N, C-alpha and C positions, 0 to 999 in steps of 0.2 A: 460613530462608533460606540456601541454600548457595552460589549463584553469582549474581552480578549480571551483566547483559548476556550471558547465555548461553542456549542453547536445546537442546532435543532431547537431554537427558542420557541416557546409557546406562552401566551399572554393569559392570565387568569384575572379577569376583572374583580375589583377595580384597580388593584395595584400590586399584582404579583407577576414576576417573570420566571418561568421555569426553563432551564436549559440544562445541557449535559456537558460535564467537564471530566475528560477521561472517560471513565465508565460510570460516573456518579451522576445521578439525576439531582440537582440542586434548585432551590427557590430563593429568590431574593426580591425585596421590595423594589418597585419601579414607579417612577413618576412619568406617566405617559405624556403629560404636557410639556415637561422639561427634558423628556428623553434621557433621564439618567437613573442610575441605581442609588438605594439607599441601604445603609447598613451592610451587614455581612451576609454572604450566602450560607444557606443551611441545607444540609444534606437531607434528601428525602428517602432515597433508597439506591442501592447498587448490588450487583452490576447490571446495567441496562445494556441489552444487546444492540449492536449497530447493524443496519442493513448491509448485506454483502454487495448488493448491486448498486448502492448509492452511500458512500461513506459519509456523506453529510446528513443522512437520515437516521436518526436514533429512534428505536421502536418504542415509543410511548405517546400517549395522548391524554388529555385531561378535559374533564367535563366542566360545564359552567357552574356545577356544584362543588367543584374541587375534589372530585373523585379521579385518581390517576389509575390508568391502565397501562401495563408495560410488559415487555417481553424480557425476563431475566436471563441472564447468561453473559459470559465473557467472550470476547473475540480473540483472548490468548490462545495460542497452540503451542504444542511441542512437535518437533520433528521426530519420527520414529521409523525404525526398520520393521517391516512385516514380513512373515514368510508367506507362501503361496495360499495358506488357509486363512490368513488374516490375523494371525496371532502375533502380538507384539513381541519382538525379540529383545529391543533395547531403544531407549530414547537417545537423541544426540542433541547437543546445543541447549541453550537456555530457552524457556518459555517467553513468548512475545507475540505481538499481532503480526503473525507471519503469513505471506502469501507468495504466489508465483514462484513455487520451488522448482528448480532446474538442477538436474544431477549430471555431473560431469561423465564423458563417455567412458572413463576409466573407473567410475564409481568411488573415486577417492576424495571428492569434494562436492559440495552443493552451493548453489547460489540462490538467494531469496530475497523478496522485498520485506522490509521491516518497517512497520508503521508505528510512530510515537503516539501512544493513546492520548497523551495531554495536548500536543499541538497538531496532530494529524499529518506531520511531515513524513515523507517516505524516503527510504534510501535503500540501496543495494548492498548486501553483505555476502561475503563467502564464509563457508564452514569447511575446515579440514576435517573430514569424517574420521581420519585415523587418529589425530591428535585431539580430536573434540575442541577445536580452536576456531572462534569466529572473529572475522576482521572486517571492518568497514571497507567498502570498495567504491561506491559512488553516491554523492548527495543529491537530493531532489531528483530521484530516479526510481524506476520500478521495471518490473517484468524481465528479469534477466534471462539469457539463453546462452549456454556454452557454445563456442564453436567446436567442431569435431576434433580439432587437434588440442583442445584443452588450453590453448595459449591466450585466448581472448573471451570477452563476455559482451554480447549484445544487450542493449537495454534501451528503455524509453527515458529520455532525459527531459526534465522539466526546469533546467537551470541553463542560463546563458543562451545557446542555440538550441531551441526546442527540436525534438525529433528523435530519430533513430541513431543511436550512437554505438561505437565499437571501441572498447578499451582493452588495452593489453595487460595481462596478469603479470607479464614479466618487467616491463619497464613503465607501466601506467600510461603509456602514450594513448591519447583519446583523439578519435576522429568522428566527424558527422557524416553518416551515410546518406540520411534523408532528412532535410531541414523542414519540418512540418509539424505543427502542433497537435495534429490529429492522428499520428501513426503511432503503432506499437508492433513489436516483432512477434512473429508467429513461429517460424521454423527456420533451420538452416539446412541446406542441401548436404548430402552425405560426404561430397567432395570438398566441402568448405567454401564454395565459390559463390553461391548465391543465398540471399535471405528473403523469405517471404514475410510480409508485413500486412497488417490490417489498417486501412484508413477509414476512419469513422467520422463523418460530418453530416451531410444531408442523407446520406446512405452509407452502407458498409461495402467497402471495395478491398480487394486484394492486389497488392503490388509485389514487384520483385526488384531486388537491388543487387549490384555486385559488391562482394565484399573487397575485391582487389581493385576497385575503382573502373573507370571506363565509361562505358554508356550511361545515360542518365536513367534513373528508375522508371 
């Protein structure tokens, strides 16, 4: 282990390691023979954009002559209400690295994935849209989807039993619907009985599971 809380390391001979911490590109002296760092990291530039399709890939590169090319920009976003013309009516909640937004069927709350820029950890949060109040809901989880009755949220869990989980908003009771490290929820049927999910491994496949138990997925 060379760097904690760092990503996308690139080596500049003879003795410099560049990597991204949060949204800042930093450089630090590196001994390739001993495999350890020397001195303190120095900021090169910020913010550096991260690839949407690969969260481990920060968009920068360095030439052998020490010239850095990078894509500037922040992954931070705000949730906003738009009218049908695309005009921003108002923003809700705080800014953050927000993804996978799901709106409850009564339009009174939203669930989303929040990624910590420094550590890369992802968690599911809920946002009361009337009171503008955000609450942590599930750790090491992402891709939330409300059930039609608004009582529970489906999400992909990456803690404990990996897979597709269902958690109650009322009593916080949580159950595993599909135990598989490669699945993520896609949609819930209007009657709240079935959930469609995607399984991505050697190929991408679509599966269906019952929210009320019963037959295997």
